N, CA, C and O atoms as a Tripos MOL2 file, in Angstrom:
@<TRIPOS>MOLECULE
protein
  296   295    74     0     0
PROTEIN
NO_CHARGES

@<TRIPOS>ATOM
      1 N         -83.9770  -99.2790  170.3480 N.3       1 MET1
      2 CA        -85.1790 -100.0180  171.3580 C.3       1 MET1
      3 C         -85.3570 -101.2100  170.4230 C.2       1 MET1
      4 O         -85.0670 -101.3240  169.2320 O.2       1 MET1
      5 N         -85.9370 -102.1080  171.3210 N.am      2 VAL2
      6 CA        -86.2020 -103.5680  170.9030 C.3       2 VAL2
      7 C         -87.6200 -103.9060  171.1370 C.2       2 VAL2
      8 O         -87.8470 -104.0790  172.3340 O.2       2 VAL2
      9 N         -88.5620 -104.0410  170.4290 N.am      3 GLN3
     10 CA        -89.8140 -104.7500  170.5090 C.3       3 GLN3
     11 C         -89.6520 -106.2460  171.0040 C.2       3 GLN3
     12 O         -88.9170 -107.0030  170.3690 O.2       3 GLN3
     13 N         -90.1690 -106.5780  171.8610 N.am      4 TYR4
     14 CA        -90.2790 -108.0190  172.1520 C.3       4 TYR4
     15 C         -91.6060 -108.9640  172.0560 C.2       4 TYR4
     16 O         -92.5420 -108.5220  172.7230 O.2       4 TYR4
     17 N         -91.8330 -110.0110  171.4530 N.am      5 PHE5
     18 CA        -92.9000 -110.6610  171.3170 C.3       5 PHE5
     19 C         -92.7800 -111.9990  172.1330 C.2       5 PHE5
     20 O         -91.7380 -112.5150  172.5380 O.2       5 PHE5
     21 N         -93.8900 -112.3870  172.2680 N.am      6 THR6
     22 CA        -93.9800 -113.8800  172.9980 C.3       6 THR6
     23 C         -94.1220 -115.0680  172.0930 C.2       6 THR6
     24 O         -95.1920 -115.2420  171.5110 O.2       6 THR6
     25 N         -93.0760 -115.9350  171.9260 N.am      7 VAL7
     26 CA        -93.2760 -116.7460  171.2760 C.3       7 VAL7
     27 C         -92.9630 -118.0940  172.0460 C.2       7 VAL7
     28 O         -91.9450 -118.2870  172.7100 O.2       7 VAL7
     29 N         -94.0190 -119.0180  171.8510 N.am      8 ALA8
     30 CA        -94.0280 -120.2800  172.6140 C.3       8 ALA8
     31 C         -93.6420 -120.1320  174.1820 C.2       8 ALA8
     32 O         -92.9910 -120.9870  174.7830 O.2       8 ALA8
     33 N         -94.1300 -118.9280  174.7730 N.am      9 GLY9
     34 CA        -94.2760 -118.4700  175.9140 C.3       9 GLY9
     35 C         -92.8050 -118.0020  176.4140 C.2       9 GLY9
     36 O         -92.5770 -118.0070  177.6240 O.2       9 GLY9
     37 N         -91.8750 -117.6270  175.5570 N.am     10 ARG10
     38 CA        -90.5610 -117.0290  175.8570 C.3      10 ARG10
     39 C         -90.6970 -115.7760  175.3550 C.2      10 ARG10
     40 O         -91.4890 -115.6650  174.4200 O.2      10 ARG10
     41 N         -90.0220 -114.6120  175.8050 N.am     11 GLN11
     42 CA        -89.9830 -113.1370  175.2170 C.3      11 GLN11
     43 C         -88.6970 -113.1940  174.0800 C.2      11 GLN11
     44 O         -87.5630 -113.4660  174.4720 O.2      11 GLN11
     45 N         -88.9360 -112.9570  172.8690 N.am     12 VAL12
     46 CA        -88.1540 -112.9640  171.7940 C.3      12 VAL12
     47 C         -88.0010 -111.6580  171.3380 C.2      12 VAL12
     48 O         -89.0070 -110.9940  171.0880 O.2      12 VAL12
     49 N         -86.7440 -111.1380  171.1770 N.am     13 GLY13
     50 CA        -86.5400 -110.0230  170.5060 C.3      13 GLY13
     51 C         -86.9520 -109.8940  169.0830 C.2      13 GLY13
     52 O         -87.0090 -110.8850  168.3560 O.2      13 GLY13
     53 N         -87.2680 -108.5770  168.6270 N.am     14 SER14
     54 CA        -87.6510 -108.3580  167.1150 C.3      14 SER14
     55 C         -86.3700 -108.7220  166.2440 C.2      14 SER14
     56 O         -86.5180 -109.3320  165.1860 O.2      14 SER14
     57 N         -85.3330 -108.4090  166.6180 N.am     15 HIS15
     58 CA        -84.0020 -108.5900  165.9340 C.3      15 HIS15
     59 C         -83.8170 -110.0940  165.6490 C.2      15 HIS15
     60 O         -83.4800 -110.4920  164.5340 O.2      15 HIS15
     61 N         -84.0710 -110.9980  166.7920 N.am     16 VAL16
     62 CA        -83.7390 -112.1030  166.6610 C.3      16 VAL16
     63 C         -84.7970 -113.0810  165.5600 C.2      16 VAL16
     64 O         -84.5190 -113.9450  164.7290 O.2      16 VAL16
     65 N         -85.9790 -112.5360  165.9650 N.am     17 LEU17
     66 CA        -87.1300 -112.7490  164.7780 C.3      17 LEU17
     67 C         -86.6000 -112.6880  163.3980 C.2      17 LEU17
     68 O         -86.6410 -113.6290  162.6060 O.2      17 LEU17
     69 N         -86.0100 -111.3060  163.1190 N.am     18 ALA18
     70 CA        -85.5110 -110.9660  161.7500 C.3      18 ALA18
     71 C         -84.4680 -111.8090  161.1870 C.2      18 ALA18
     72 O         -84.3480 -112.0240  159.9800 O.2      18 ALA18
     73 N         -83.6210 -112.3390  162.2170 N.am     19 MET19
     74 CA        -82.4200 -113.0900  161.6430 C.3      19 MET19
     75 C         -82.8980 -114.4700  161.4670 C.2      19 MET19
     76 O         -82.3140 -115.2220  160.6870 O.2      19 MET19
     77 N         -83.9730 -114.8670  162.1770 N.am     20 ALA20
     78 CA        -84.3220 -116.4990  162.0220 C.3      20 ALA20
     79 C         -85.0710 -116.4070  160.6990 C.2      20 ALA20
     80 O         -84.9040 -117.3010  159.8690 O.2      20 ALA20
     81 N         -85.8930 -115.3730  160.4450 N.am     21 THR21
     82 CA        -86.6050 -115.0570  159.1740 C.3      21 THR21
     83 C         -85.7280 -115.3550  157.8670 C.2      21 THR21
     84 O         -85.9680 -116.1260  156.9370 O.2      21 THR21
     85 N         -84.6070 -114.4820  158.0920 N.am     22 LEU22
     86 CA        -83.9090 -114.4340  157.1270 C.3      22 LEU22
     87 C         -82.8490 -115.7150  156.7710 C.2      22 LEU22
     88 O         -82.4240 -116.0270  155.6590 O.2      22 LEU22
     89 N         -82.6110 -116.2420  157.8550 N.am     23 GLY23
     90 CA        -81.8470 -117.6140  158.0340 C.3      23 GLY23
     91 C         -82.6760 -118.6580  157.2050 C.2      23 GLY23
     92 O         -82.2360 -119.3130  156.2600 O.2      23 GLY23
     93 N         -83.8060 -118.6990  157.6560 N.am     24 VAL24
     94 CA        -84.7620 -119.7380  157.2550 C.3      24 VAL24
     95 C         -85.1280 -119.6360  155.7100 C.2      24 VAL24
     96 O         -85.2850 -120.6340  155.0060 O.2      24 VAL24
     97 N         -85.2500 -118.3110  155.2520 N.am     25 THR25
     98 CA        -85.5190 -117.9650  153.7620 C.3      25 THR25
     99 C         -84.2990 -118.3460  153.1770 C.2      25 THR25
    100 O         -84.4820 -118.9190  152.1020 O.2      25 THR25
    101 N         -82.9090 -118.2120  153.5610 N.am     26 GLY26
    102 CA        -81.9190 -118.5910  152.6500 C.3      26 GLY26
    103 C         -81.6590 -119.9100  152.6470 C.2      26 GLY26
    104 O         -81.4120 -120.4080  151.5480 O.2      26 GLY26
    105 N         -81.6520 -120.6900  153.7150 N.am     27 VAL27
    106 CA        -81.6590 -121.8920  153.6880 C.3      27 VAL27
    107 C         -82.8150 -122.9180  152.4760 C.2      27 VAL27
    108 O         -82.5690 -123.8670  151.7310 O.2      27 VAL27
    109 N         -84.1350 -122.1150  152.7900 N.am     28 GLY28
    110 CA        -85.1890 -122.8870  152.0040 C.3      28 GLY28
    111 C         -84.5400 -122.4090  150.3990 C.2      28 GLY28
    112 O         -84.5010 -123.2250  149.4790 O.2      28 GLY28
    113 N         -84.1520 -121.2700  150.2750 N.am     29 ALA29
    114 CA        -83.6230 -121.0330  148.8740 C.3      29 ALA29
    115 C         -82.6790 -121.7100  148.2620 C.2      29 ALA29
    116 O         -82.6920 -121.9730  147.0590 O.2      29 ALA29
    117 N         -81.6860 -122.0720  149.1650 N.am     30 TYR30
    118 CA        -80.5510 -122.9460  148.8300 C.3      30 TYR30
    119 C         -80.9560 -124.5290  148.3990 C.2      30 TYR30
    120 O         -80.5540 -125.1860  147.4390 O.2      30 TYR30
    121 N         -81.6930 -124.8120  149.2320 N.am     31 LEU31
    122 CA        -82.2770 -126.3010  149.1880 C.3      31 LEU31
    123 C         -83.1350 -126.3880  147.9180 C.2      31 LEU31
    124 O         -83.1250 -127.3730  147.1790 O.2      31 LEU31
    125 N         -83.8580 -125.3170  147.7210 N.am     32 GLY32
    126 CA        -84.6240 -125.2980  146.4830 C.3      32 GLY32
    127 C         -84.0590 -125.1530  145.0620 C.2      32 GLY32
    128 O         -84.5650 -125.5490  144.0120 O.2      32 GLY32
    129 N         -83.0240 -124.5700  145.2320 N.am     33 LEU33
    130 CA        -82.2490 -124.0470  144.0130 C.3      33 LEU33
    131 C         -81.0880 -124.9070  143.6340 C.2      33 LEU33
    132 O         -80.5600 -124.7400  142.5350 O.2      33 LEU33
    133 N         -80.6290 -125.8670  144.5140 N.am     34 ARG34
    134 CA        -79.2910 -126.4470  144.1660 C.3      34 ARG34
    135 C         -79.3360 -127.6400  143.2680 C.2      34 ARG34
    136 O         -78.3150 -128.2400  142.9320 O.2      34 ARG34
    137 N         -80.5650 -127.9800  142.8780 N.am     35 GLY35
    138 CA        -80.7120 -128.9480  141.8060 C.3      35 GLY35
    139 C         -80.8100 -130.4390  142.3420 C.2      35 GLY35
    140 O         -80.7150 -130.7290  143.5350 O.2      35 GLY35
    141 N         -80.9990 -131.2880  141.3850 N.am     36 GLY36
    142 CA        -81.1650 -132.6130  141.9480 C.3      36 GLY36
    143 C         -79.9060 -133.3360  141.6140 C.2      36 GLY36
    144 O         -78.9840 -132.7780  141.0200 O.2      36 GLY36
    145 N         -79.8680 -134.6760  142.0280 N.am     37 ASP37
    146 CA        -78.8090 -135.5330  141.9210 C.3      37 ASP37
    147 C         -78.4740 -135.8770  140.4170 C.2      37 ASP37
    148 O         -79.3200 -136.5070  139.7830 O.2      37 ASP37
    149 N         -77.4010 -135.5390  139.8590 N.am     38 SER38
    150 CA        -77.2970 -135.8190  138.5010 C.3      38 SER38
    151 C         -76.7130 -137.1290  138.2710 C.2      38 SER38
    152 O         -76.5910 -137.6100  137.1440 O.2      38 SER38
    153 N         -76.2590 -137.8510  139.6200 N.am     39 GLY39
    154 CA        -75.9210 -139.2540  139.0200 C.3      39 GLY39
    155 C         -76.8800 -140.3380  139.3880 C.2      39 GLY39
    156 O         -76.5380 -141.5200  139.4250 O.2      39 GLY39
    157 N         -78.0830 -139.9210  139.6570 N.am     40 ALA40
    158 CA        -79.3300 -140.9670  139.9460 C.3      40 ALA40
    159 C         -79.9090 -141.4710  138.3720 C.2      40 ALA40
    160 O         -80.0510 -140.7900  137.3570 O.2      40 ALA40
    161 N         -80.1600 -142.8350  138.5870 N.am     41 GLU41
    162 CA        -80.6910 -143.3760  137.3710 C.3      41 GLU41
    163 C         -82.0720 -142.8630  136.9760 C.2      41 GLU41
    164 O         -82.8750 -142.7880  137.9070 O.2      41 GLU41
    165 N         -82.3990 -142.5800  136.0420 N.am     42 LYS42
    166 CA        -83.5990 -142.2350  135.3360 C.3      42 LYS42
    167 C         -84.7340 -143.4000  135.3030 C.2      42 LYS42
    168 O         -84.5170 -144.5050  134.8040 O.2      42 LYS42
    169 N         -85.8600 -143.0550  135.8420 N.am     43 ASN43
    170 CA        -86.8980 -143.9950  135.7600 C.3      43 ASN43
    171 C         -87.3610 -144.0340  134.5710 C.2      43 ASN43
    172 O         -87.9180 -143.0350  134.1170 O.2      43 ASN43
    173 N         -87.2360 -145.1270  133.8600 N.am     44 THR44
    174 CA        -87.8520 -145.3140  132.2710 C.3      44 THR44
    175 C         -88.6140 -146.4570  132.4070 C.2      44 THR44
    176 O         -88.3200 -147.2890  133.2650 O.2      44 THR44
    177 N         -89.5930 -146.6080  131.6380 N.am     45 PRO45
    178 CA        -90.4160 -147.8430  131.1950 C.3      45 PRO45
    179 C         -89.7070 -148.8130  130.8270 C.2      45 PRO45
    180 O         -88.7260 -148.5780  130.1210 O.2      45 PRO45
    181 N         -90.0070 -150.0800  131.1920 N.am     46 PRO46
    182 CA        -89.2240 -151.3770  130.3000 C.3      46 PRO46
    183 C         -89.4210 -151.3840  129.1000 C.2      46 PRO46
    184 O         -90.4370 -150.8970  128.6030 O.2      46 PRO46
    185 N         -88.4630 -151.9490  128.4090 N.am     47 ILE47
    186 CA        -88.5430 -152.0550  126.8960 C.3      47 ILE47
    187 C         -88.9940 -153.3250  126.7500 C.2      47 ILE47
    188 O         -88.4520 -154.3180  127.2370 O.2      47 ILE47
    189 N         -90.2780 -153.3080  125.8850 N.am     48 LYS48
    190 CA        -90.9380 -154.7680  125.7500 C.3      48 LYS48
    191 C         -90.6100 -155.0030  124.0500 C.2      48 LYS48
    192 O         -91.3790 -154.6690  123.1490 O.2      48 LYS48
    193 N         -89.4520 -155.5720  123.8940 N.am     49 ALA49
    194 CA        -89.2630 -155.8190  122.6750 C.3      49 ALA49
    195 C         -89.3930 -157.1240  122.0670 C.2      49 ALA49
    196 O         -88.9960 -158.0780  122.7380 O.2      49 ALA49
    197 N         -89.8740 -157.3410  120.9240 N.am     50 ASP50
    198 CA        -90.0870 -158.8650  120.5300 C.3      50 ASP50
    199 C         -88.6550 -159.7640  120.2430 C.2      50 ASP50
    200 O         -88.7040 -160.9930  120.2770 O.2      50 ASP50
    201 N         -87.5750 -159.1520  120.0020 N.am     51 SER51
    202 CA        -86.5180 -159.8140  119.7910 C.3      51 SER51
    203 C         -85.3470 -159.0860  120.5920 C.2      51 SER51
    204 O         -85.4850 -157.9490  121.0430 O.2      51 SER51
    205 N         -84.2530 -159.7930  120.7210 N.am     52 GLY52
    206 CA        -82.8480 -159.0990  121.4140 C.3      52 GLY52
    207 C         -82.3320 -157.8920  120.4240 C.2      52 GLY52
    208 O         -81.9950 -156.7950  120.8710 O.2      52 GLY52
    209 N         -82.3090 -158.2220  119.0330 N.am     53 GLU53
    210 CA        -82.1290 -157.1240  118.1420 C.3      53 GLU53
    211 C         -82.8030 -155.8050  118.1890 C.2      53 GLU53
    212 O         -82.2020 -154.7300  118.1840 O.2      53 GLU53
    213 N         -84.1680 -155.9650  118.2370 N.am     54 GLU54
    214 CA        -85.1140 -154.8380  118.5540 C.3      54 GLU54
    215 C         -84.7440 -153.9140  119.8930 C.2      54 GLU54
    216 O         -84.6970 -152.6880  119.9890 O.2      54 GLU54
    217 N         -84.5120 -154.8870  120.8310 N.am     55 GLU55
    218 CA        -84.1380 -154.1540  122.2700 C.3      55 GLU55
    219 C         -82.6560 -153.4660  122.2250 C.2      55 GLU55
    220 O         -82.4180 -152.4120  122.8150 O.2      55 GLU55
    221 N         -81.7160 -154.1610  121.4810 N.am     56 LYS56
    222 CA        -80.2750 -153.5050  121.3370 C.3      56 LYS56
    223 C         -80.6180 -152.1870  120.4210 C.2      56 LYS56
    224 O         -80.1010 -151.1150  120.7360 O.2      56 LYS56
    225 N         -81.3660 -152.2580  119.4500 N.am     57 PHE57
    226 CA        -81.5010 -151.0140  118.6040 C.3      57 PHE57
    227 C         -82.2230 -149.9610  119.2730 C.2      57 PHE57
    228 O         -81.8150 -148.8360  118.9860 O.2      57 PHE57
    229 N         -83.4000 -150.0290  120.2690 N.am     58 ILE58
    230 CA        -83.9420 -149.3000  120.9450 C.3      58 ILE58
    231 C         -83.0820 -148.5530  122.0790 C.2      58 ILE58
    232 O         -83.2830 -147.3620  122.3190 O.2      58 ILE58
    233 N         -82.0190 -149.3790  122.8320 N.am     59 ARG59
    234 CA        -81.2060 -149.0990  123.6830 C.3      59 ARG59
    235 C         -80.2670 -148.1260  123.0520 C.2      59 ARG59
    236 O         -79.9970 -147.0850  123.6510 O.2      59 ARG59
    237 N         -79.7170 -148.4090  121.8080 N.am     60 GLU60
    238 CA        -78.7430 -147.5580  121.1960 C.3      60 GLU60
    239 C         -79.4470 -146.2840  120.7870 C.2      60 GLU60
    240 O         -78.9300 -145.1960  121.0380 O.2      60 GLU60
    241 N         -80.6140 -146.3830  120.1620 N.am     61 PHE61
    242 CA        -81.1300 -145.0470  119.8790 C.3      61 PHE61
    243 C         -81.2970 -144.2040  121.1340 C.2      61 PHE61
    244 O         -80.9040 -143.0380  121.1360 O.2      61 PHE61
    245 N         -81.8230 -144.7120  122.1190 N.am     62 LEU62
    246 CA        -82.0510 -143.7160  123.4380 C.3      62 LEU62
    247 C         -80.6640 -143.2860  123.9110 C.2      62 LEU62
    248 O         -80.5540 -142.1870  124.4550 O.2      62 LEU62
    249 N         -79.7680 -143.9430  123.7720 N.am     63 ALA63
    250 CA        -78.2810 -143.4770  123.9760 C.3      63 ALA63
    251 C         -77.9290 -142.2970  123.1820 C.2      63 ALA63
    252 O         -77.4220 -141.3110  123.7180 O.2      63 ALA63
    253 N         -78.1800 -142.3560  121.9110 N.am     64 ASN64
    254 CA        -77.6320 -141.3780  120.9250 C.3      64 ASN64
    255 C         -78.6010 -140.1240  121.2320 C.2      64 ASN64
    256 O         -78.1280 -138.9880  121.2340 O.2      64 ASN64
    257 N         -79.7070 -140.3100  121.4420 N.am     65 VAL65
    258 CA        -80.8320 -139.0400  121.6550 C.3      65 VAL65
    259 C         -80.2920 -138.2970  123.0490 C.2      65 VAL65
    260 O         -80.4160 -137.0820  123.2050 O.2      65 VAL65
    261 N         -79.6860 -139.1570  124.0290 N.am     66 GLU66
    262 CA        -79.0550 -138.4320  125.3910 C.3      66 GLU66
    263 C         -77.9110 -137.9090  125.0190 C.2      66 GLU66
    264 O         -77.5940 -136.8300  125.5210 O.2      66 GLU66
    265 N         -77.0270 -138.5520  124.0520 N.am     67 LYS67
    266 CA        -75.7220 -137.8330  123.9180 C.3      67 LYS67
    267 C         -76.0970 -136.4010  122.9760 C.2      67 LYS67
    268 O         -75.5890 -135.3420  123.3450 O.2      67 LYS67
    269 N         -76.8300 -136.4130  121.9820 N.am     68 GLU68
    270 CA        -77.4380 -135.1740  121.3460 C.3      68 GLU68
    271 C         -78.0660 -134.2290  122.4010 C.2      68 GLU68
    272 O         -77.9740 -133.0240  122.1660 O.2      68 GLU68
    273 N         -78.6260 -134.5810  123.4080 N.am     69 GLU69
    274 CA        -79.2430 -133.5700  124.3540 C.3      69 GLU69
    275 C         -78.1370 -132.7990  125.3630 C.2      69 GLU69
    276 O         -78.1220 -131.6150  125.6980 O.2      69 GLU69
    277 N         -77.2840 -133.8050  125.7010 N.am     70 GLN70
    278 CA        -76.0090 -133.2500  126.2270 C.3      70 GLN70
    279 C         -75.1120 -132.2150  125.6230 C.2      70 GLN70
    280 O         -74.6000 -131.2350  126.1640 O.2      70 GLN70
    281 N         -75.0080 -132.7410  124.0930 N.am     71 LYS71
    282 CA        -74.4300 -131.5910  123.4930 C.3      71 LYS71
    283 C         -74.9500 -130.3080  123.1270 C.2      71 LYS71
    284 O         -74.2560 -129.3640  122.7510 O.2      71 LYS71
    285 N         -76.2640 -130.3060  123.2550 N.am     72 ALA72
    286 CA        -77.2730 -129.2630  123.0680 C.3      72 ALA72
    287 C         -77.1710 -128.5280  124.5040 C.2      72 ALA72
    288 O         -77.0130 -127.3080  124.5510 O.2      72 ALA72
    289 N         -77.2430 -129.1060  125.3640 N.am     73 LYS73
    290 CA        -76.9920 -128.3030  126.6830 C.3      73 LYS73
    291 C         -75.9260 -127.4800  126.7260 C.2      73 LYS73
    292 O         -76.0090 -126.3570  127.2230 O.2      73 LYS73
    293 N         -74.7000 -128.0130  126.1530 N.am     74 HIS74
    294 CA        -73.5370 -127.1680  126.1650 C.3      74 HIS74
    295 C         -73.1340 -126.4890  125.1320 C.2      74 HIS74
    296 O         -72.1280 -125.7830  125.2110 O.2      74 HIS74
@<TRIPOS>BOND
     1     1     2 1
     2     2     3 1
     3     3     4 2
     4     3     5 am
     5     5     6 1
     6     6     7 1
     7     7     8 2
     8     7     9 am
     9     9    10 1
    10    10    11 1
    11    11    12 2
    12    11    13 am
    13    13    14 1
    14    14    15 1
    15    15    16 2
    16    15    17 am
    17    17    18 1
    18    18    19 1
    19    19    20 2
    20    19    21 am
    21    21    22 1
    22    22    23 1
    23    23    24 2
    24    23    25 am
    25    25    26 1
    26    26    27 1
    27    27    28 2
    28    27    29 am
    29    29    30 1
    30    30    31 1
    31    31    32 2
    32    31    33 am
    33    33    34 1
    34    34    35 1
    35    35    36 2
    36    35    37 am
    37    37    38 1
    38    38    39 1
    39    39    40 2
    40    39    41 am
    41    41    42 1
    42    42    43 1
    43    43    44 2
    44    43    45 am
    45    45    46 1
    46    46    47 1
    47    47    48 2
    48    47    49 am
    49    49    50 1
    50    50    51 1
    51    51    52 2
    52    51    53 am
    53    53    54 1
    54    54    55 1
    55    55    56 2
    56    55    57 am
    57    57    58 1
    58    58    59 1
    59    59    60 2
    60    59    61 am
    61    61    62 1
    62    62    63 1
    63    63    64 2
    64    63    65 am
    65    65    66 1
    66    66    67 1
    67    67    68 2
    68    67    69 am
    69    69    70 1
    70    70    71 1
    71    71    72 2
    72    71    73 am
    73    73    74 1
    74    74    75 1
    75    75    76 2
    76    75    77 am
    77    77    78 1
    78    78    79 1
    79    79    80 2
    80    79    81 am
    81    81    82 1
    82    82    83 1
    83    83    84 2
    84    83    85 am
    85    85    86 1
    86    86    87 1
    87    87    88 2
    88    87    89 am
    89    89    90 1
    90    90    91 1
    91    91    92 2
    92    91    93 am
    93    93    94 1
    94    94    95 1
    95    95    96 2
    96    95    97 am
    97    97    98 1
    98    98    99 1
    99    99   100 2
   100    99   101 am
   101   101   102 1
   102   102   103 1
   103   103   104 2
   104   103   105 am
   105   105   106 1
   106   106   107 1
   107   107   108 2
   108   107   109 am
   109   109   110 1
   110   110   111 1
   111   111   112 2
   112   111   113 am
   113   113   114 1
   114   114   115 1
   115   115   116 2
   116   115   117 am
   117   117   118 1
   118   118   119 1
   119   119   120 2
   120   119   121 am
   121   121   122 1
   122   122   123 1
   123   123   124 2
   124   123   125 am
   125   125   126 1
   126   126   127 1
   127   127   128 2
   128   127   129 am
   129   129   130 1
   130   130   131 1
   131   131   132 2
   132   131   133 am
   133   133   134 1
   134   134   135 1
   135   135   136 2
   136   135   137 am
   137   137   138 1
   138   138   139 1
   139   139   140 2
   140   139   141 am
   141   141   142 1
   142   142   143 1
   143   143   144 2
   144   143   145 am
   145   145   146 1
   146   146   147 1
   147   147   148 2
   148   147   149 am
   149   149   150 1
   150   150   151 1
   151   151   152 2
   152   151   153 am
   153   153   154 1
   154   154   155 1
   155   155   156 2
   156   155   157 am
   157   157   158 1
   158   158   159 1
   159   159   160 2
   160   159   161 am
   161   161   162 1
   162   162   163 1
   163   163   164 2
   164   163   165 am
   165   165   166 1
   166   166   167 1
   167   167   168 2
   168   167   169 am
   169   169   170 1
   170   170   171 1
   171   171   172 2
   172   171   173 am
   173   173   174 1
   174   174   175 1
   175   175   176 2
   176   175   177 am
   177   177   178 1
   178   178   179 1
   179   179   180 2
   180   179   181 am
   181   181   182 1
   182   182   183 1
   183   183   184 2
   184   183   185 am
   185   185   186 1
   186   186   187 1
   187   187   188 2
   188   187   189 am
   189   189   190 1
   190   190   191 1
   191   191   192 2
   192   191   193 am
   193   193   194 1
   194   194   195 1
   195   195   196 2
   196   195   197 am
   197   197   198 1
   198   198   199 1
   199   199   200 2
   200   199   201 am
   201   201   202 1
   202   202   203 1
   203   203   204 2
   204   203   205 am
   205   205   206 1
   206   206   207 1
   207   207   208 2
   208   207   209 am
   209   209   210 1
   210   210   211 1
   211   211   212 2
   212   211   213 am
   213   213   214 1
   214   214   215 1
   215   215   216 2
   216   215   217 am
   217   217   218 1
   218   218   219 1
   219   219   220 2
   220   219   221 am
   221   221   222 1
   222   222   223 1
   223   223   224 2
   224   223   225 am
   225   225   226 1
   226   226   227 1
   227   227   228 2
   228   227   229 am
   229   229   230 1
   230   230   231 1
   231   231   232 2
   232   231   233 am
   233   233   234 1
   234   234   235 1
   235   235   236 2
   236   235   237 am
   237   237   238 1
   238   238   239 1
   239   239   240 2
   240   239   241 am
   241   241   242 1
   242   242   243 1
   243   243   244 2
   244   243   245 am
   245   245   246 1
   246   246   247 1
   247   247   248 2
   248   247   249 am
   249   249   250 1
   250   250   251 1
   251   251   252 2
   252   251   253 am
   253   253   254 1
   254   254   255 1
   255   255   256 2
   256   255   257 am
   257   257   258 1
   258   258   259 1
   259   259   260 2
   260   259   261 am
   261   261   262 1
   262   262   263 1
   263   263   264 2
   264   263   265 am
   265   265   266 1
   266   266   267 1
   267   267   268 2
   268   267   269 am
   269   269   270 1
   270   270   271 1
   271   271   272 2
   272   271   273 am
   273   273   274 1
   274   274   275 1
   275   275   276 2
   276   275   277 am
   277   277   278 1
   278   278   279 1
   279   279   280 2
   280   279   281 am
   281   281   282 1
   282   282   283 1
   283   283   284 2
   284   283   285 am
   285   285   286 1
   286   286   287 1
   287   287   288 2
   288   287   289 am
   289   289   290 1
   290   290   291 1
   291   291   292 2
   292   291   293 am
   293   293   294 1
   294   294   295 1
   295   295   296 2
@<TRIPOS>SUBSTRUCTURE
     1 MET1         2 RESIDUE 1 A MET
     2 VAL2         6 RESIDUE 1 A VAL
     3 GLN3        10 RESIDUE 1 A GLN
     4 TYR4        14 RESIDUE 1 A TYR
     5 PHE5        18 RESIDUE 1 A PHE
     6 THR6        22 RESIDUE 1 A THR
     7 VAL7        26 RESIDUE 1 A VAL
     8 ALA8        30 RESIDUE 1 A ALA
     9 GLY9        34 RESIDUE 1 A GLY
    10 ARG10       38 RESIDUE 1 A ARG
    11 GLN11       42 RESIDUE 1 A GLN
    12 VAL12       46 RESIDUE 1 A VAL
    13 GLY13       50 RESIDUE 1 A GLY
    14 SER14       54 RESIDUE 1 A SER
    15 HIS15       58 RESIDUE 1 A HIS
    16 VAL16       62 RESIDUE 1 A VAL
    17 LEU17       66 RESIDUE 1 A LEU
    18 ALA18       70 RESIDUE 1 A ALA
    19 MET19       74 RESIDUE 1 A MET
    20 ALA20       78 RESIDUE 1 A ALA
    21 THR21       82 RESIDUE 1 A THR
    22 LEU22       86 RESIDUE 1 A LEU
    23 GLY23       90 RESIDUE 1 A GLY
    24 VAL24       94 RESIDUE 1 A VAL
    25 THR25       98 RESIDUE 1 A THR
    26 GLY26      102 RESIDUE 1 A GLY
    27 VAL27      106 RESIDUE 1 A VAL
    28 GLY28      110 RESIDUE 1 A GLY
    29 ALA29      114 RESIDUE 1 A ALA
    30 TYR30      118 RESIDUE 1 A TYR
    31 LEU31      122 RESIDUE 1 A LEU
    32 GLY32      126 RESIDUE 1 A GLY
    33 LEU33      130 RESIDUE 1 A LEU
    34 ARG34      134 RESIDUE 1 A ARG
    35 GLY35      138 RESIDUE 1 A GLY
    36 GLY36      142 RESIDUE 1 A GLY
    37 ASP37      146 RESIDUE 1 A ASP
    38 SER38      150 RESIDUE 1 A SER
    39 GLY39      154 RESIDUE 1 A GLY
    40 ALA40      158 RESIDUE 1 A ALA
    41 GLU41      162 RESIDUE 1 A GLU
    42 LYS42      166 RESIDUE 1 A LYS
    43 ASN43      170 RESIDUE 1 A ASN
    44 THR44      174 RESIDUE 1 A THR
    45 PRO45      178 RESIDUE 1 A PRO
    46 PRO46      182 RESIDUE 1 A PRO
    47 ILE47      186 RESIDUE 1 A ILE
    48 LYS48      190 RESIDUE 1 A LYS
    49 ALA49      194 RESIDUE 1 A ALA
    50 ASP50      198 RESIDUE 1 A ASP
    51 SER51      202 RESIDUE 1 A SER
    52 GLY52      206 RESIDUE 1 A GLY
    53 GLU53      210 RESIDUE 1 A GLU
    54 GLU54      214 RESIDUE 1 A GLU
    55 GLU55      218 RESIDUE 1 A GLU
    56 LYS56      222 RESIDUE 1 A LYS
    57 PHE57      226 RESIDUE 1 A PHE
    58 ILE58      230 RESIDUE 1 A ILE
    59 ARG59      234 RESIDUE 1 A ARG
    60 GLU60      238 RESIDUE 1 A GLU
    61 PHE61      242 RESIDUE 1 A PHE
    62 LEU62      246 RESIDUE 1 A LEU
    63 ALA63      250 RESIDUE 1 A ALA
    64 ASN64      254 RESIDUE 1 A ASN
    65 VAL65      258 RESIDUE 1 A VAL
    66 GLU66      262 RESIDUE 1 A GLU
    67 LYS67      266 RESIDUE 1 A LYS
    68 GLU68      270 RESIDUE 1 A GLU
    69 GLU69      274 RESIDUE 1 A GLU
    70 GLN70      278 RESIDUE 1 A GLN
    71 LYS71      282 RESIDUE 1 A LYS
    72 ALA72      286 RESIDUE 1 A ALA
    73 LYS73      290 RESIDUE 1 A LYS
    74 HIS74      294 RESIDUE 1 A HIS
């Protein structure tokens, strides 16, 4: 036996509502847990260095830190 509910002026069976709820929950969980775009550039503040050498040093330092973080993850 099926219980019918009125949704938006139409009669909808309880089994249809249950399937829709499970589907929406599954899609929501997939979208929430799939992770971000790994290829996107990171938003970092601009480097305000006094000289070109200082800017180069900072960029190399940040690149080394990112490499170490990648190694630590694996």
